[in-house]
C-alpha positions in Angstrom: 14.1 12.3 3.2 13.1 8.6 4.0 15.0 8.7 7.4 13.9 12.3 7.9 10.4 10.5 8.1 11.0 8.0 10.5 12.0 9.8 12.9 9.2 12.5 12.5 6.7 10.0 12.6 8.6 8.3 15.6 8.4 11.4 18.1 4.9 12.1 17.1 2.9 9.2 18.6 3.2 6.6 22.1 3.6 2.6 20.6 5.7 0.7 18.6 7.9 1.4 15.2 9.0 -0.8 13.5 11.2 -0.2 9.7 14.5 -2.3 9.9 13.2 -4.9 6.4 13.0 -7.8 8.7 10.7 -6.5 11.3 8.2 -5.3 9.2 8.1 -8.4 6.9 5.1 -10.5 8.4 3.2 -7.3 7.7 3.3 -6.4 4.2 2.4 -10.3 3.0 -1.1 -11.4 3.0 -1.8 -14.9 4.6 -2.2 -16.4 1.2 0.8 -14.9 0.7 -0.3 -13.6 -3.0 0.7 -10.1 -2.4 3.7 -8.5 -1.1 4.0 -4.7 -0.4 6.1 -2.3 0.6 6.2 0.5 3.0 7.5 3.6 5.0 7.0 2.2 8.6 5.2 -0.2 10.7 3.1 1.9 13.3 1.6 0.1 16.0 0.1 2.6 18.8 -0.8 2.2 22.7 -4.2 3.6 22.1 -7.2 5.6 20.5 -5.4 9.4 20.9 -2.0 7.9 19.3 -4.4 6.6 16.3 -5.3 9.9 16.1 -1.8 11.7 16.0 -0.4 9.1 13.7 -3.2 10.1 11.5 -2.9 13.8 12.1 0.5 13.4 11.2 0.0 11.7 8.0 -1.9 14.4 6.8 0.5 16.7 7.3 2.9 14.4 5.4 0.8 13.5 3.2 1.4 9.7 3.5 -1.4 7.3 3.4 -2.6 4.6 5.7 -3.0 0.6 5.2 -5.1 0.0 8.7 -4.2 -4.0 9.6 -5.7 -5.6 12.8 -4.8 -9.4 12.7 -3.7 -9.6 8.8 -5.8 -12.9 8.2 -7.6 -11.6 5.6 -8.3 -13.7 1.9 -8.9 -10.5 -0.5 -5.2 -8.4 0.1 -7.4 -5.6 1.9 -4.7 -5.0 4.3 -1.7 -5.1 2.3 0.0 -1.7 0.7 1.1 -1.6 -2.4 4.1 0.6 -4.4 1.0 2.9 -6.6 0.8 4.5 -3.3 3.9 6.0 -1.3 4.9 6.7 1.1 3.0 4.8 3.5 2.7 3.2 7.1 0.9 0.1 8.0 -1.0 1.0 11.0 -1.0 -2.1 13.1 -3.2 -2.0 16.0 -2.4 -5.3 17.3 -0.9 -3.6 20.6 -4.5 -2.1 21.2 -6.2 -5.4 22.3 -7.5 -4.9 25.8 -10.9 -5.8 26.7 -12.6 -2.6 27.9 -16.1 -4.0 30.0 -17.9 -7.2 30.2 -21.6 -6.0 31.4 -23.3 -9.2 31.8 -26.5 -7.1 32.8 -26.3 -5.6 29.6 -25.0 -8.3 27.9 -22.2 -5.8 26.0 -18.5 -6.5 26.0 -16.1 -3.3 24.7 -12.7 -4.0 23.6 -10.1 -2.6 21.6 -10.1 -3.5 17.8 -6.6 -5.4 17.9 -8.7 -7.5 20.7 -8.2 -11.6 19.6 -11.6 -13.0 18.5 -10.6 -16.1 20.7 -9.6 -13.8 23.2 -13.2 -11.9 23.3 -15.2 -15.1 22.9 -13.2 -16.2 26.2 -13.9 -12.9 28.0 -17.0 -13.5 27.4 -17.2 -16.9 28.7 -15.9 -16.2 31.9 -19.2 -13.8 32.7 -21.7 -17.0 31.4 -21.9 -15.1 27.8 -22.1 -16.1 24.4 -20.3 -13.7 21.6 -20.9 -15.8 18.8 -18.7 -14.8 16.0 -17.0 -18.0 15.1 -14.5 -18.4 12.1 -11.1 -20.3 11.3 -8.8 -17.5 11.8 -10.7 -16.8 15.9 -7.1 -17.6 17.5 -5.5 -14.6 15.3 -8.3 -12.7 13.9 -8.9 -9.5 15.5 -12.2 -7.9 16.4 -11.5 -4.0 15.2 -10.8 -7.0 11.2 -14.1 -8.7 11.8 -16.0 -6.1 11.6 -14.0 -3.8 9.2 -14.6 -7.3 6.9 -18.0 -7.5 8.6 -17.0 -11.4 8.8 -19.8 -14.2 9.0 -18.3 -17.1 9.7 -20.5 -20.4 10.9 -23.3 -19.1 13.2 -24.5 -16.5 11.3 -27.9 -18.1 11.1 -29.2 -17.9 14.4 -26.9 -14.7 15.2 -26.1 -13.0 12.1 -22.9 -10.8 10.5 -20.8 -9.1 12.4 -22.5 -6.5 11.6 -25.4 -8.1 13.2 -23.5 -8.0 16.8 -22.5 -4.6 16.8 -23.3 -1.8 19.0 -21.4 0.8 19.0 -17.9 1.8 17.8 -14.9 4.0 18.0 -14.0 5.8 14.9 -10.6 7.4 14.0 -11.6 9.9 11.2 -9.0 10.4 8.1 -8.3 13.6 9.3 -7.3 12.4 12.9 -10.6 13.0 14.6 -12.7 10.4 17.3 -15.6 9.7 16.8 -17.0 7.9 20.5 -19.7 5.9 19.7 -19.3 3.2 21.8 -23.0 2.8 23.0 -24.3 -0.4 24.5 -27.7 0.8 22.9 -30.4 -2.0 21.2 -32.5 1.5 20.5 -31.1 4.4 19.3 -32.9 6.1 16.1 -31.3 9.4 16.3 -30.6 10.1 12.7 -28.1 8.2 10.7 -26.7 4.6 12.2 -22.5 5.7 11.4 -21.2 2.6 12.6 -22.9 0.5 9.9 -21.0 3.4 7.6 -17.7 1.7 8.8 -18.7 -2.0 9.9 -17.6 -3.6 6.5 -15.8 -0.3 4.8 -12.4 -2.1 5.1 -11.0 0.5 6.9 -11.3 3.2 3.7 -13.4 5.3 5.8 -12.0 5.2 9.1 -10.2 3.4 11.8 -12.2 1.4 13.9 -10.1 1.4 17.1 -12.8 0.2 19.6 -16.5 -1.9 19.4 -19.2 -2.5 22.2 -20.7 -5.5 21.1 -23.5 -8.3 22.0 -23.4 -11.0 24.0 -25.7 -13.8 24.7 -26.6 -16.4 27.6 -24.8 -19.5 27.3 -26.7 -22.1 25.4 -27.1 -25.0 28.2 -27.0 -27.6 25.4 -25.6 -28.3 21.9 -26.7 -31.3 19.7 -24.0 -31.6 16.3 -24.9 -33.9 13.5 -22.3 -35.3 10.0 -25.3 -36.2 7.5 -24.7 -38.2 4.2 -27.0 -36.2 1.9 -27.9 -38.0 -1.9 -28.0 -34.5 -3.7 -27.8 -30.5 -2.9 -30.8 -30.1 -3.1 -31.6 -32.4 0.0 -29.2 -29.9 2.4 -31.9 -27.3 1.4 -34.8 -29.9 2.0 -32.6 -31.2 5.7 -31.9 -27.3 6.0 -36.3 -26.3 5.6 -37.2 -29.4 7.8 -34.2 -28.9 10.9 -36.0 -25.0 10.4 -39.0 -26.2 11.2 -38.7 -28.5 13.6 -35.4 -26.6 15.8 -36.5 -23.0 15.0 -34.3 -20.2 16.7 -32.1 -23.1 18.2 -30.8 -24.1 15.0 -27.2 -21.9 14.9 -25.1 -24.0 11.7 -26.0 -25.5 8.6 -23.1 -26.3 6.5 -22.2 -28.1 3.2 -19.4 -29.3 2.0 -19.6 -31.9 -0.7 -17.7 -35.2 -0.9 -15.0 -34.2 -2.6 -13.8 -31.4 0.0 -14.3 -34.2 2.2 -12.1 -36.6 0.4 -9.6 -34.2 0.1 -9.5 -33.3 3.8 -9.3 -36.8 4.8 -5.9 -37.1 2.4 -4.3 -34.4 3.5 -4.8 -34.9 7.2 -5.1 -39.0 7.6 -5.7 -39.0 11.2 -9.0 -37.3 10.5 -12.3 -40.0 9.9 -15.2 -39.5 7.9 -17.9 -39.6 10.7 -20.2 -41.5 8.7 -19.5 -44.9 7.2 -21.3 -44.0 3.4 -19.6 -42.2 0.9 -21.8 -39.6 -0.6 -21.8 -36.6 -2.8 -22.3 -34.2 0.0 -22.3 -34.1 3.4 -24.3 -31.5 6.3 -22.3 -30.3 9.2 -25.5 -29.4 11.6 -25.6 -27.7 15.5 -28.2 -27.0 17.5 -27.9 -24.8 21.1 -30.7 -25.5 22.9 -31.8 -23.3 26.3 -33.8 -26.0 27.7 -31.2 -28.9 29.0 -29.0 -32.0 27.4 -32.8 -34.6 27.2 -34.9 -32.3 25.3 -32.2 -31.3 23.6 -31.5 -34.8 22.8 -35.4 -35.7 22.0 -36.0 -32.5 19.2 -32.4 -33.1 17.6 -32.6 -36.8 17.2 -36.8 -36.6 16.1 -35.3 -34.2 13.3 -32.5 -36.6 12.0 -35.1 -39.7 11.7 -37.6 -38.0 10.0 -34.9 -36.6 8.1 -33.9 -40.5 7.4 -37.4 -41.5 7.0 -38.2 -39.0 4.4 -35.4 -40.1 2.2 -33.2 -36.5 2.4 -30.4 -38.1 4.2 -28.7 -41.4 3.5 -26.7 -41.5 7.0 -25.5 -39.9 9.8 -23.7 -39.6 13.0 -24.3 -37.5 16.3 -21.9 -36.5 18.4 -22.4 -37.9 21.9 -20.0 -35.3 23.5 -17.9 -32.2 23.0 -15.1 -33.9 22.4 -16.8 -36.0 19.2 -18.6 -32.7 18.3 -15.3 -31.4 18.0 -13.8 -33.6 15.0 -17.0 -33.3 13.2 -16.0 -29.8 12.9 -12.4 -30.4 12.3 -13.3 -31.9 9.0 -14.9 -29.0 8.3 -12.2 -26.3 9.7 -9.2 -28.3 7.5 -10.9 -27.4 4.9 -8.6 -24.5 4.0 -5.3 -26.5 4.9 -6.4 -29.5 2.8 -6.8 -27.1 -0.7 -3.6 -25.5 0.3 -1.6 -28.4 0.9 -3.3 -29.7 -2.5 -2.0 -26.2 -4.2 -3.1 -23.8 -5.8 -6.4 -22.8 -6.1 -9.3 -20.3 -7.2 -11.5 -18.6 -4.5 -15.1 -18.0 -4.6 -16.8 -16.6 -1.7 -20.3 -16.4 -2.8 -24.1 -15.7 -1.4 -27.4 -16.8 -3.6 -30.8 -17.4 -2.1 -30.6 -20.7 -0.6 -33.3 -21.8 -2.9 -31.3 -21.0 -5.5 -28.5 -23.3 -5.0 -28.6 -27.0 -6.1 -29.2 -25.5 -9.5 -26.2 -22.6 -9.4 -23.8 -25.5 -8.9 -25.0 -27.4 -11.6 -24.9 -24.2 -14.0 -21.6 -23.1 -12.0 -19.6 -26.6 -13.0 -20.8 -26.0 -16.3 -19.5 -22.6 -16.7 -16.3 -23.6 -14.8 -15.5 -26.6 -17.1 -15.5 -24.3 -20.8 -12.5 -22.3 -19.1 -11.1 -24.8 -17.7 -11.5 -28.5 -18.8 -11.1 -30.7 -16.2 -10.9 -28.3 -13.4 -12.2 -29.9 -9.9 -14.5 -27.6 -7.8 -14.4 -27.7 -4.1 -18.3 -26.5 -2.7 -18.6 -26.2 1.3 -20.2 -23.1 3.0 -22.5 -22.3 5.3 -25.8 -22.8 4.0 -28.3 -21.7 5.9 -27.3 -18.4 5.2 -26.6 -18.6 1.4 -23.0 -18.7 1.6 -20.5 -21.1 -0.6 -17.1 -21.3 -0.8 -16.8 -22.4 -4.8 -12.5 -22.7 -5.3 -11.7 -24.5 -8.3 -8.4 -26.1 -8.9 -6.2 -27.4 -11.7 -7.1 -31.4 -13.0 -6.5 -34.2 -11.2 -2.2 -34.9 -11.8 -1.6 -31.3 -13.0 2.3 -30.5 -13.3 3.7 -27.3 -12.0 2.8 -25.6 -15.6 -0.7 -26.5 -15.7 -1.4 -25.3 -11.8 0.4 -22.0 -13.5 -2.1 -21.9 -16.4 -5.0 -21.8 -14.4 -4.1 -19.1 -12.5 -3.0 -16.8 -15.5 -6.4 -17.8 -16.3 -8.2 -16.8 -13.3 -9.6 -13.9 -14.1 -11.7 -15.7 -17.1 -12.7 -18.3 -14.6 -14.1 -16.3 -12.1 -15.5 -13.7 -14.4 -17.8 -17.6 -16.1 -18.7 -17.6 -12.5 -19.4 -14.3 -10.9 -21.8 -14.1 -14.3 -23.6 -16.9 -13.3 -24.0 -15.3 -9.5 -24.9 -12.4 -10.6 -27.5 -14.2 -13.2 -29.4 -15.7 -10.0 -29.0 -12.3 -8.1 -26.0 -13.5 -5.7 -23.2 -11.4 -4.8 -19.4 -12.3 -5.5 -18.5 -11.3 -1.8 -20.4 -12.7 0.8 -18.0 -12.9 3.8 -14.3 -12.2 2.8 -14.4 -8.5 0.8 -13.1 -6.9 -2.0 -9.9 -6.0 -0.7 -7.7 -5.6 -4.1 -8.4 -9.3 -5.4 -12.3 -7.8 -6.3 -11.9 -4.1 -7.0 -12.3 -4.7 -10.7 -14.8 -7.3 -10.4 -17.1 -5.2 -8.2 -16.9 -2.3 -11.2 -17.6 -4.8 -13.1 -21.1 -6.4 -11.7 -22.0 -2.7 -9.0 -24.6 -0.6 -11.0 -23.0 2.4 -12.2 -25.2 4.3 -9.5 -24.5 1.8 -6.6 -20.1 2.5 -7.8 -21.3 6.4 -7.4 -23.0 6.9 -4.3 -20.0 4.4 -2.6 -17.4 7.6 -4.0 -19.5 10.4 -2.8 -19.5 8.3 0.6 -16.1 7.9 -0.2 -15.4 11.4 -1.0 -17.3 12.8 2.2 -14.9 10.8 4.8 -12.0 10.4 3.4 -11.5 13.1 0.6 -7.6 13.0 0.0 -8.2 9.3 -0.1 -5.4 8.6 2.2 -7.1 5.7 3.7 -6.6 2.5 2.4 -6.2 3.5 -0.7 -7.1 1.2 -4.1 -9.3 -1.1 -2.1 -13.4 -1.5 -2.3 -13.5 1.3 -4.9 -11.6 0.5 -8.4 -8.5 3.0 -9.1 -8.4 5.9 -9.8 -10.8 6.6 -7.0 -12.8 10.3 -8.5 -12.4 13.3 -6.2 
């Protein structure tokens, strides 16, 4: 029966079909190796028409579909599970072409499997900037970025992936193709359908191409790494930077001292950009359209004012692009350092910026009540209120202690999320829901919100064929 299905599937589309165990294995585990699934086959179409044909085949044969981009997600959103069989993994990696770069309209159109870094480079060749930037940009794909509404380090200035999207091409759950690849800034002709699919994590339709916004490349870029006495000072520095730099402030990252020390421990070739050990650091960057001299003057005045006001203890301003890159290496290496240090419980949360210092204190108390001695690593995009609030076992813990922490993960996360919710925050800022947070979403969203989400799912995917068990807690009410 299984072989007959595979043979039938093979004849339904152009492209690659993988079903041997070694061939499908890379598509069945997530980036963090927390989830492993099973599948009938991995399908890699060559075109949107192929995707539509595959979906129609799945409808006819009652097969569920798990769309997958670069497989760099952190919440298990695109890994199939045994509860929904037979299923296929629909990988968009072969649909990776840049279709058009229009420097006059400041738009770029690409297939969903285009790697984010390649999209950035295609824009740069036309002296344009595609500002979406995140640690996995060398392997994550544009379609996945849009399906999860990715954020990254420049949301403060340019917004999330949703804000950068002007149009989509989508294959629906019944195998029809919607071409909404319009490069328009204004189109007030009814429901803006693209926003249903951006952030839906492949549960409503399969994104096959997108048209995104481009920007002029900045004439100058300034980067600083500053030591601060406390988290409240970071909020004060952000306000001062926004006042003095206005829209040229593009990134503002908070990193706790423990996180910096963890990076230096596991990457001894790196150095703290400043000589001062501090509880918190801020990595900030500005992009200026008026040239290097103007940018340097404004940036140095900002840092001087912050020092005089007692907001910062010490700071280093990068004197070159290469030195700026070394500053950013501290931030980008954090996930690797945490992985090298052992298991950790990740929380991707957002809060009103003014509430972040209070949350850090209340969150720490909540964690300690469930995991005495637990280590907390705080870092993230303070400029848009997004924190990565990660918990590790106490220092010196053995394998049994790490396992005990993992067994207690739901209790620890519930304690953190309770504080987040009490402070009008969100339990998922940019990583999405996937399968990791499905039960938490059901707990923290109001019954009305869940009901409206289910109605949308019912309307667009009545057979629950696309990415079942993700975003909306199973069982899906049909």
